[in-house]
C-alpha positions in Angstrom: 5.5 -108.8 -158.2 7.6 -105.8 -159.2 8.2 -107.5 -162.5 4.5 -107.9 -163.3 3.9 -104.3 -162.2 6.7 -103.2 -164.6 5.0 -105.1 -167.5 1.7 -103.5 -166.6 3.3 -100.0 -166.6 5.0 -100.6 -169.9 1.7 -101.8 -171.4 -0.1 -98.7 -170.1 2.6 -96.5 -171.7 2.3 -98.3 -175.0 -1.5 -98.0 -174.9 -1.2 -94.3 -174.2 1.2 -93.8 -177.1 -1.0 -95.7 -179.5 -4.2 -93.8 -178.4 -2.4 -90.4 -178.5 -1.2 -91.1 -182.1 -4.6 -92.1 -183.3 -6.2 -89.0 -181.7 -3.5 -86.7 -183.0 -3.6 -87.7 -186.6 -6.7 -89.8 -186.8 -4.9 -93.0 -187.9 -1.9 -95.1 -187.1 1.4 -94.4 -188.7 5.0 -95.6 -188.4 6.5 -94.3 -185.2 9.9 -95.3 -184.1 9.3 -94.5 -180.5 6.3 -96.9 -180.4 8.2 -99.6 -182.2 11.0 -99.2 -179.7 8.4 -99.6 -176.8 7.3 -102.9 -178.3 10.8 -104.2 -178.7 11.7 -103.1 -175.1 8.5 -104.7 -173.7 9.1 -108.0 -175.5 12.8 -108.1 -174.6 12.1 -107.2 -170.9 9.5 -110.0 -170.5 11.6 -112.6 -172.3 14.7 -111.6 -170.2 12.8 -111.8 -166.9 11.4 -115.2 -167.7 14.9 -116.5 -168.4 16.3 -114.9 -165.2 13.6 -116.4 -163.1 13.8 -119.8 -164.7 17.5 -120.0 -163.9 17.2 -118.7 -160.3 16.1 -120.1 -157.0 12.6 -118.6 -156.9 10.6 -117.6 -153.9 7.1 -119.0 -153.6 5.6 -115.8 -154.9 7.9 -115.9 -158.0 7.1 -119.6 -158.6 3.3 -119.3 -158.2 2.5 -115.8 -159.4 5.3 -113.9 -161.1 6.8 -116.5 -163.5 3.4 -117.9 -164.5 2.1 -114.4 -165.0 5.1 -113.4 -167.2 4.8 -116.7 -169.2 1.0 -116.2 -169.6 1.6 -112.6 -170.9 4.1 -113.9 -173.4 1.7 -116.6 -174.5 -1.3 -114.2 -174.7 0.0 -111.7 -177.1 3.6 -110.6 -176.5 4.9 -113.5 -178.5 2.7 -112.3 -181.3 4.1 -108.8 -181.2 7.0 -108.3 -183.6 10.1 -106.4 -182.5 9.7 -103.0 -184.1 6.1 -103.7 -185.0 4.2 -100.7 -186.6 1.3 -99.2 -184.8 -2.2 -100.5 -185.7 -5.6 -101.4 -184.3 -4.5 -105.0 -184.1 -1.5 -104.0 -182.0 -3.7 -102.1 -179.7 -5.9 -105.2 -179.3 -2.8 -107.2 -178.4 -2.0 -104.6 -175.7 -5.5 -104.8 -174.3 -5.4 -108.6 -174.2 -2.0 -108.6 -172.5 -3.1 -106.0 -170.0 -6.1 -108.2 -169.0 -3.8 -111.2 -168.5 -1.3 -109.2 -166.3 -4.2 -107.8 -164.3 -5.5 -111.3 -163.7 -2.1 -112.4 -162.2 -1.7 -109.2 -160.1 -5.2 -109.7 -158.8 -4.6 -113.4 -158.0 -1.5 -112.4 -156.0 -3.3 -109.6 -154.1 -6.1 -112.1 -153.2 -3.7 -114.7 -152.0 -2.8 -115.0 -148.3 0.6 -113.5 -148.8 -0.6 -110.7 -151.0 -3.3 -109.8 -148.5 -0.6 -109.2 -145.9 0.9 -106.3 -148.0 
């Protein structure tokens, strides 16, 4: 579950960066730090999916974490380009992916095992 929480955290940081830029200058502009956040997010999720796929997974990883990461990739992360420039479309991708990750975290928390935490 820590992996999904990490993705959620990275998405929140990216959202904050995009909103701060828009508020500060009233538009989106090229920003290397934001582009790096996108690249790091995409690489992190892809790497975690590969690691999990090659490992002996726990039931939690098999039923919640891996499907959640794969769903996040399929929702919008695959549509984000490494080094992508800030835009309203990018912010929408972040929102869509946040919704997907929240869904999987919520499912886990509502499961029998998650309820024990």
